[in-house]
LUMMI-657888 format. One record per residue: residue number from 0; chain; x, y, z of N, C-alpha, C in turn. Coordinates in Angstrom, 3 decimals, padded with zeros to 6 digits. Layout:
     k   c        nxx        nyy        nzz       caxx       cayy       cazz        cxx        cyy        czz
   NUM   A          X          Y          Z          X          Y          Z          X          Y          Z
...
# end
This chain:
     k   c        nxx        nyy        nzz       caxx       cayy       cazz        cxx        cyy        czz
     0   A    010.737   -078.094   -009.117    009.264   -078.345   -009.197    008.580   -077.677   -007.662
     1   A    007.746   -077.119   -007.985    007.088   -076.610   -006.906    006.422   -077.410   -005.645
     2   A    006.504   -077.058   -004.722    006.362   -077.947   -003.415    004.579   -077.556   -003.425
     3   A    003.941   -078.787   -003.013    002.578   -078.624   -003.121    001.924   -079.105   -001.863
     4   A    001.211   -078.293   -000.938    000.823   -078.520    000.018   -000.677   -078.643    000.139
     5   A   -001.042   -079.314    001.430   -002.485   -079.595    001.807   -003.124   -078.511    002.204
     6   A   -004.396   -078.121    001.662   -005.395   -076.826    001.870   -006.130   -077.111    003.299
     7   A   -006.625   -078.097    003.020   -007.940   -078.696    003.893   -007.193   -080.486    004.235
     8   A   -007.968   -080.569    005.591   -007.541   -082.087    005.841   -008.997   -082.334    006.771
     9   A   -009.167   -083.675    006.998   -010.148   -084.219    008.011   -009.545   -084.838    008.990
    10   A   -010.389   -084.483    010.105   -009.634   -085.093    011.348   -010.175   -086.860    011.481
    11   A   -008.799   -087.380    011.709   -009.193   -088.721    012.164   -009.128   -089.028    013.592
    12   A   -008.358   -088.283    014.243   -008.340   -088.579    015.690   -008.052   -087.234    016.581
    13   A   -008.628   -087.003    017.669   -008.355   -085.771    018.447   -007.716   -086.377    019.729
    14   A   -006.528   -086.029    019.880   -005.776   -086.321    021.217   -005.799   -085.397    022.237
    15   A   -006.970   -085.158    023.206   -006.874   -083.903    023.855   -005.696   -083.607    024.819
    16   A   -004.984   -084.866    025.046   -003.736   -084.631    025.704   -002.511   -084.900    025.210
    17   A   -002.341   -084.767    024.073   -001.347   -085.234    023.235   -001.172   -086.685    023.325
    18   A   -000.074   -087.288    022.426    000.188   -088.538    022.224    000.737   -089.288    023.425
    19   A    000.258   -090.607    023.713    000.479   -090.890    025.119    001.964   -091.569    024.803
    20   A    002.355   -091.673    025.842    004.049   -091.718    025.828    004.458   -091.100    025.090
    21   A    004.376   -089.503    025.027    005.111   -088.600    023.979    006.671   -088.532    024.250
    22   A    007.193   -088.195    023.037    008.727   -088.135    022.466    009.174   -087.191    023.571
    23   A    010.168   -086.977    024.247    011.170   -085.927    024.847    010.945   -084.853    023.874
    24   A    010.576   -083.611    024.248    010.925   -082.486    023.293    009.587   -082.287    022.834
    25   A    008.576   -082.861    022.787    007.090   -082.609    022.411    006.306   -081.619    023.159
    26   A    005.815   -080.793    022.413    004.931   -079.894    023.413    003.574   -080.596    023.915
    27   A    003.268   -080.316    025.002    001.994   -080.754    025.550    000.870   -080.026    024.846
    28   A   -000.343   -080.592    025.037   -001.438   -080.051    024.496   -001.894   -081.033    023.427
    29   A   -003.186   -080.399    022.906   -003.942   -081.524    021.841   -003.417   -081.401    020.821
    30   A   -003.413   -083.000    020.284   -003.100   -083.058    018.869   -004.175   -083.521    018.105
    31   A   -004.051   -083.615    016.646   -005.060   -084.162    015.992   -004.240   -084.926    014.861
    32   A   -004.622   -086.070    014.511   -004.163   -086.768    013.421   -005.302   -086.555    012.235
    33   A   -004.616   -086.056    011.086   -005.662   -085.730    010.064   -005.228   -086.384    008.707
    34   A   -006.030   -086.388    007.714   -005.678   -086.919    006.321   -006.348   -085.976    005.591
    35   A   -005.098   -085.468    004.582   -005.326   -084.194    003.695   -006.476   -084.459    002.796
    36   A   -007.039   -083.518    002.190   -008.218   -083.832    000.934   -007.637   -084.086   -000.232
    37   A   -006.629   -083.648   -000.226   -006.154   -083.610   -001.948   -005.131   -084.649   -002.399
    38   A   -003.871   -084.703   -001.422   -002.752   -085.529   -001.771   -003.090   -086.827   -000.700
    39   A   -003.960   -086.737    000.183   -004.279   -087.745    001.127   -003.141   -088.158    002.009
    40   A   -002.326   -086.812    002.202   -001.046   -086.814    003.152   -001.615   -086.666    004.773
    41   A   -001.022   -087.736    005.357   -001.450   -087.889    006.731   -000.222   -086.947    007.568
    42   A   -000.971   -086.298    008.175   -000.416   -085.063    009.290   -000.850   -085.251    010.464
    43   A    000.112   -084.983    011.484   -000.235   -084.755    012.737   -000.009   -083.139    013.268
    44   A   -001.014   -082.299    013.932   -001.038   -081.166    013.834   -001.460   -080.666    015.626
    45   A   -001.007   -079.633    015.964   -001.376   -079.052    017.272   -002.426   -078.297    017.211
    46   A   -003.262   -078.815    018.211   -004.682   -077.808    018.161   -004.354   -076.633    018.902
    47   A   -005.225   -075.448    018.566   -005.204   -074.080    019.465   -005.904   -074.387    020.558
    48   A   -005.446   -073.615    021.621   -005.894   -074.142    022.937   -007.496   -073.734    022.946
    49   A   -008.244   -074.539    023.981   -009.609   -074.510    023.887   -010.633   -074.775    022.716
    50   A   -009.885   -075.339    021.724   -010.551   -075.824    020.460   -011.024   -077.408    020.666
    51   A   -011.980   -077.802    020.405   -012.396   -079.290    020.461   -012.580   -079.658    018.756
    52   A   -012.084   -080.533    018.314   -012.403   -081.115    017.144   -012.705   -082.546    017.418
    53   A   -013.682   -082.883    016.502   -013.879   -084.382    016.366   -013.603   -085.111    014.870
    54   A   -013.560   -086.412    014.965   -013.139   -086.904    013.658   -014.473   -086.611    012.628
    55   A   -014.176   -086.588    011.260   -014.822   -086.117    010.072   -014.790   -084.587    010.077
    56   A   -014.406   -083.922    010.998   -014.556   -082.248    010.873   -013.518   -082.155    009.712
    57   A   -013.564   -081.000    008.783   -012.565   -080.441    008.161   -012.238   -079.321    008.478
    58   A   -010.976   -079.256    008.678   -009.847   -078.122    009.180   -008.935   -077.533    008.110
    59   A   -009.036   -076.268    007.895   -007.822   -075.830    007.247   -006.433   -076.235    007.838
    60   A   -005.408   -076.655    006.880   -004.243   -076.813    007.458   -003.306   -075.932    006.304
    61   A   -003.650   -074.941    005.581   -002.909   -074.636    004.866   -001.848   -073.345    005.226
    62   A   -001.266   -072.694    004.267   -000.196   -071.908    005.018   -000.748   -070.469    005.465
    63   A   -002.062   -070.252    005.180   -002.283   -068.929    005.752   -002.820   -068.959    007.157
    64   A   -003.352   -067.990    007.498   -004.096   -068.082    009.240   -005.106   -069.418    009.424
    65   A   -004.658   -069.714    010.291   -005.369   -071.332    010.821   -006.354   -070.820    011.528
    66   A   -007.414   -071.339    011.890   -008.372   -070.958    012.742   -008.499   -072.112    013.817
    67   A   -008.551   -073.243    013.739   -008.469   -074.354    014.793   -006.939   -075.295    015.044
    68   A   -005.994   -074.802    014.014   -004.838   -075.449    014.183   -003.609   -074.382    014.566
    69   A   -002.750   -074.898    015.253   -001.691   -073.880    015.397   -000.839   -074.095    014.430
    70   A   -000.060   -075.162    014.716    000.852   -075.732    013.522    000.946   -077.229    012.925
    71   A    001.391   -077.423    012.180    001.437   -078.715    011.756    002.689   -079.398    012.420
    72   A    002.789   -080.254    012.791    003.940   -081.210    013.376    004.583   -081.633    012.057
    73   A    003.866   -082.343    011.582    004.660   -083.044    010.050    003.766   -083.964    009.644
    74   A    004.275   -084.832    008.792    003.969   -085.891    008.101    004.080   -087.236    008.967
    75   A    003.163   -088.280    008.965    003.401   -089.219    009.729    003.249   -090.393    008.890
    76   A    003.479   -091.887    009.354    003.279   -092.826    008.399    002.125   -093.459    008.796
    77   A    001.591   -094.067    008.198    000.200   -095.136    008.775    000.525   -096.141    009.995
    78   A    001.616   -096.230    010.064    001.709   -097.055    011.130    001.841   -096.240    012.495
    79   A    001.901   -095.103    012.530    001.919   -093.859    013.469    000.459   -093.369    013.825
    80   A   -000.599   -093.726    013.024   -001.957   -093.500    013.304   -002.466   -094.224    014.564
    81   A   -003.091   -093.629    015.158   -003.957   -094.119    016.486   -004.692   -095.421    016.036
    82   A   -005.197   -095.958    016.691   -006.124   -097.260    016.372   -007.513   -096.563    016.186
    83   A   -007.915   -095.580    016.849   -008.865   -094.513    016.442   -009.058   -094.047    015.010
    84   A   -007.645   -093.549    014.725   -007.465   -092.977    013.386   -007.811   -094.113    012.326
    85   A   -006.958   -095.126    012.692   -006.940   -096.205    011.597   -008.195   -096.793    011.307
    86   A   -008.962   -096.942    012.540   -010.708   -096.999    012.594   -011.278   -096.143    011.386
    87   A   -011.067   -094.729    011.650   -011.961   -093.865    011.041   -011.430   -093.423    009.479
    88   A   -010.463   -093.764    009.452   -009.585   -093.624    007.980   -010.435   -093.969    006.621
    89   A   -011.053   -095.765    006.763   -011.868   -095.852    005.497   -013.149   -095.174    005.246
    90   A   -014.041   -094.758    006.312   -015.154   -093.724    006.185   -014.928   -092.631    005.758
    91   A   -013.694   -092.167    006.005   -013.407   -090.669    005.678   -012.644   -090.583    004.395
    92   A   -011.807   -091.619    003.957   -011.457   -091.447    002.683   -012.838   -091.765    001.678
    93   A   -013.469   -092.498    002.352   -014.683   -092.791    001.146   -015.497   -091.045    000.702
    94   A   -015.545   -090.720    002.027   -016.202   -089.387    001.984   -015.302   -088.453    000.960
    95   A   -014.086   -088.429    001.143   -013.132   -087.426    000.218   -013.428   -087.756   -001.028
    96   A   -013.332   -089.129   -001.431   -013.532   -089.725   -002.857   -014.923   -089.252   -003.645
    97   A   -015.930   -089.422   -002.562   -017.366   -088.923   -003.067   -017.294   -087.719   -003.082
    98   A   -016.619   -086.514   -002.374   -016.611   -085.299   -002.650   -015.865   -084.878   -003.645
    99   A   -014.976   -085.777   -004.213   -013.898   -085.455   -005.388   -014.507   -086.301   -006.394
   100   A   -015.496   -086.795   -006.697   -016.166   -087.667   -007.529   -015.709   -087.380   -009.073
   101   A   -015.834   -086.307   -009.596   -015.455   -086.028   -011.010   -014.089   -086.208   -011.322
   102   A   -012.979   -085.877   -010.364   -011.699   -086.131   -010.382   -011.295   -087.606   -010.398
   103   A   -012.197   -088.335   -009.694   -011.952   -089.736   -009.887   -012.472   -090.335   -011.029
   104   A   -013.556   -089.892   -011.219   -014.181   -090.707   -012.596   -013.415   -090.027   -013.944
   105   A   -012.641   -088.838   -013.731   -011.715   -088.579   -014.952   -010.648   -089.563   -015.230
   106   A   -009.945   -090.038   -013.582   -009.310   -091.158   -013.595   -009.780   -092.367   -014.386
   107   A   -010.808   -092.841   -014.203   -011.279   -093.886   -015.237   -011.553   -093.595   -016.762
   108   A   -011.678   -092.557   -017.118   -011.949   -092.017   -018.216   -010.449   -091.724   -018.929
   109   A   -009.381   -091.634   -018.428   -008.012   -091.583   -019.039   -006.844   -092.375   -018.550
   110   A   -007.108   -093.227   -017.725   -006.369   -094.415   -017.031   -005.518   -094.841   -018.436
   111   A   -004.186   -095.107   -018.241   -003.289   -095.355   -019.310   -002.527   -096.742   -018.606
   112   A   -001.579   -097.238   -019.763   -000.893   -098.154   -019.350    000.021   -097.560   -018.149
   113   A    000.617   -098.771   -017.399    001.985   -098.233   -016.410    003.170   -098.901   -017.282
   114   A    002.781   -100.362   -017.393    004.066   -101.244   -017.932    003.124   -101.590   -018.933
   115   A    003.756   -102.248   -019.661    003.255   -102.863   -021.208    002.360   -104.116   -020.904
   116   A    002.528   -104.733   -019.698    001.353   -105.503   -019.328    000.486   -105.232   -018.454
   117   A    000.387   -104.003   -017.844   -000.280   -103.624   -016.840   -000.823   -102.141   -016.957
   118   A   -002.251   -102.012   -016.865   -002.866   -100.697   -016.825   -003.185   -100.184   -015.688
   119   A   -003.124   -099.096   -015.331   -003.408   -098.380   -014.058   -004.544   -098.864   -013.589
   120   A   -005.553   -098.939   -014.294   -006.944   -099.636   -013.992   -006.708   -100.709   -013.054
   121   A   -005.806   -101.640   -013.365   -005.634   -102.961   -012.803   -004.876   -102.843   -011.423
   122   A   -004.563   -101.505   -011.011   -004.234   -101.566   -009.523   -005.293   -101.204   -008.607
   123   A   -006.424   -100.854   -009.122   -008.009   -100.744   -008.280   -008.266   -102.150   -007.775
   124   A   -007.908   -102.191   -006.428   -008.779   -103.701   -005.973   -009.933   -104.030   -006.688
   125   A   -010.297   -105.431   -007.293   -011.158   -105.653   -007.781   -011.583   -105.629   -009.356
   126   A   -010.348   -104.660   -009.842   -010.368   -104.911   -011.410   -009.390   -105.450   -011.787
   127   A   -009.976   -106.537   -012.728   -008.765   -107.374   -013.468   -008.786   -106.908   -014.743
   128   A   -008.438   -107.831   -015.665   -008.214   -107.550   -017.202   -009.683   -107.462   -017.682
   129   A   -010.750   -108.001   -016.961   -012.158   -108.003   -017.535   -012.900   -107.210   -017.332
   130   A   -012.666   -106.612   -016.296   -013.417   -105.322   -015.941   -012.501   -104.000   -016.699
   131   A   -011.245   -104.147   -016.541   -010.280   -103.386   -017.254   -010.700   -102.900   -018.786
   132   A   -011.261   -104.179   -019.440   -011.500   -103.920   -020.643   -013.052   -103.705   -020.915
   133   A   -013.621   -103.871   -020.046   -015.040   -103.348   -020.030   -015.059   -101.836   -019.924
   134   A   -014.312   -101.377   -019.122   -014.099   -099.501   -018.989   -013.561   -099.135   -020.190
   135   A   -012.439   -099.562   -020.618   -011.864   -099.143   -021.530   -012.831   -098.918   -022.928
   136   A   -013.462   -100.191   -023.194   -014.575   -100.249   -024.246   -015.497   -099.289   -024.265
   137   A   -016.037   -099.150   -022.879   -017.379   -098.310   -022.447   -016.841   -096.753   -022.814
   138   A   -015.568   -096.393   -022.200   -015.172   -094.839   -022.293   -014.931   -094.719   -023.551
   139   A   -014.541   -095.557   -024.733   -013.913   -095.529   -025.732   -015.635   -094.890   -026.533
   140   A   -016.421   -095.409   -026.355   -017.783   -094.993   -026.488   -018.238   -093.531   -026.055
   141   A   -018.233   -093.121   -025.151   -018.475   -092.106   -024.317   -017.906   -092.186   -023.199
   142   A   -017.258   -090.959   -022.510   -016.729   -090.443   -021.379   -017.991   -091.254   -020.271
   143   A   -017.188   -091.405   -019.168   -018.001   -091.595   -017.985   -018.646   -090.222   -017.203
   144   A   -019.618   -090.173   -016.688   -020.212   -088.948   -016.522   -020.240   -089.016   -014.662
   145   A   -020.326   -090.306   -014.186   -020.007   -090.326   -012.765   -020.066   -091.578   -012.289
   146   A   -019.909   -091.678   -010.718   -019.802   -093.158   -010.425   -020.800   -093.921   -010.739
   147   A   -022.356   -093.926   -010.585   -023.349   -094.489   -011.138   -023.151   -094.976   -012.667
   148   A   -022.861   -093.809   -013.543   -022.564   -094.255   -014.958   -021.680   -095.376   -014.946
   149   A   -020.448   -094.998   -014.499   -019.557   -096.214   -014.517   -019.750   -097.632   -014.156
   150   A   -020.465   -097.379   -013.079   -020.939   -098.671   -012.143   -021.759   -099.543   -013.189
   151   A   -022.868   -098.821   -013.735   -023.834   -099.464   -014.760   -023.116   -099.759   -016.009
   152   A   -022.445   -098.779   -016.585   -022.152   -099.014   -018.125   -020.764   -100.502   -018.049
   153   A   -019.704   -100.160   -016.948   -018.866   -101.039   -016.969   -018.926   -102.220   -016.003
   154   A   -020.126   -102.226   -015.632   -020.652   -103.456   -014.706   -019.692   -103.860   -013.289
   155   A   -019.221   -102.657   -012.927   -018.202   -102.767   -012.123   -018.859   -102.582   -010.322
   156   A   -018.409   -103.216   -009.211   -018.962   -102.831   -007.913   -018.539   -101.250   -007.723
   157   A   -019.114   -101.018   -006.485   -019.167   -099.588   -006.207   -017.455   -098.787   -006.500
   158   A   -017.545   -097.991   -007.197   -016.385   -097.508   -007.542   -015.435   -096.542   -006.543
   159   A   -016.401   -095.907   -005.660   -016.082   -095.067   -004.483   -015.109   -095.792   -003.480
   160   A   -015.781   -097.230   -003.162   -015.277   -098.170   -002.420   -013.974   -098.920   -002.621
   161   A   -013.776   -099.278   -004.059   -012.782   -099.610   -004.732   -011.678   -098.456   -004.440
   162   A   -011.980   -097.653   -004.805   -011.068   -096.358   -005.075   -010.225   -096.296   -003.427
   163   A   -011.347   -096.195   -002.574   -010.942   -095.686   -000.861   -009.896   -097.150   -000.659
   164   A   -010.126   -098.506   -001.176   -009.260   -099.577   -000.835   -007.882   -099.341   -000.988
   165   A   -007.902   -098.740   -002.617   -006.616   -098.423   -003.315   -005.855   -097.460   -002.156
   166   A   -006.568   -096.512   -001.739   -005.865   -095.277   -001.233   -005.171   -095.846    000.140
   167   A   -006.287   -096.596    000.674   -005.753   -097.578    001.767   -004.511   -098.301    001.915
   168   A   -004.593   -098.870    000.792   -003.226   -099.777    000.400   -001.810   -099.053    000.339
   169   A   -002.187   -097.776   -000.723   -001.001   -096.842   -000.757   -000.375   -096.400    000.289
   170   A   -001.688   -095.787    001.301   -001.148   -095.177    002.511   -000.199   -096.083    003.424
   171   A   -001.123   -097.751    003.503   -000.454   -098.844    004.569    001.355   -099.111    003.901
   172   A    001.458   -098.708    002.679    002.645   -098.954    002.093    002.693   -100.025    001.174
   173   A    001.505   -100.948    001.155    001.420   -102.235    000.528    001.547   -102.128   -000.969
   174   A    001.944   -101.157   -001.834    002.056   -101.176   -003.248    003.016   -100.351   -003.799
   175   A    004.009   -100.675   -004.541    005.072   -099.966   -005.161    004.555   -098.733   -006.096
   176   A    003.298   -098.813   -006.856    002.742   -097.830   -007.322    001.958   -096.843   -006.656
   177   A    001.781   -095.595   -006.966    001.014   -094.628   -006.283    000.242   -093.902   -007.358
   178   A   -001.220   -094.369   -007.114   -001.935   -093.881   -008.123   -002.794   -092.134   -007.521
   179   A   -002.717   -092.288   -006.221   -003.603   -091.088   -005.547   -002.642   -090.445   -004.613
   180   A   -001.777   -091.261   -004.005   -001.351   -090.491   -002.812    000.120   -090.384   -003.064
   181   A    000.775   -089.404   -002.441    002.230   -089.132   -002.722    003.054   -089.864   -001.540
   182   A    004.291   -090.217   -001.617    005.195   -090.877   -000.909    005.204   -090.199    000.417
   183   A    005.282   -091.024    001.391    005.675   -090.131    002.711    007.086   -089.569    003.107
# end
């Protein structure tokens, strides 16, 4: 299986003097904590000298020449995020979800059973059996076009917020199933 990497990420926190209480062997300099725009990978990276980045900025973290990032230090766990990064994470995740609306709407259009008693839709916070059946019945009539269409026809609360909550649960390690993130 080919390795898949994040191409772009959103800045959660800019640490101009590196991580407080840095581990020995850590290089000094500015760091950023970011979340990947495709797989929601949490990463820590070294920022090029003289570059200032702020939360919500989108930066290139792919394999080619990077403009603002010197190199990626590696993946980090949710518990390693700074308090600022944890505070910014829900808003940034929702922004990513809204930017990728068609991908997530497609998830609602094709979600299947994970076990004989549970559908993937039920893993979304706020969606139980009742909403799951409304979604399934509506999508059988016609595929959902966007979040508004999904919200009106299936009568569910804000889909982007529900998906964001789910991604947060996965990143925090609160679920054994992963719908949108990959294991750290």
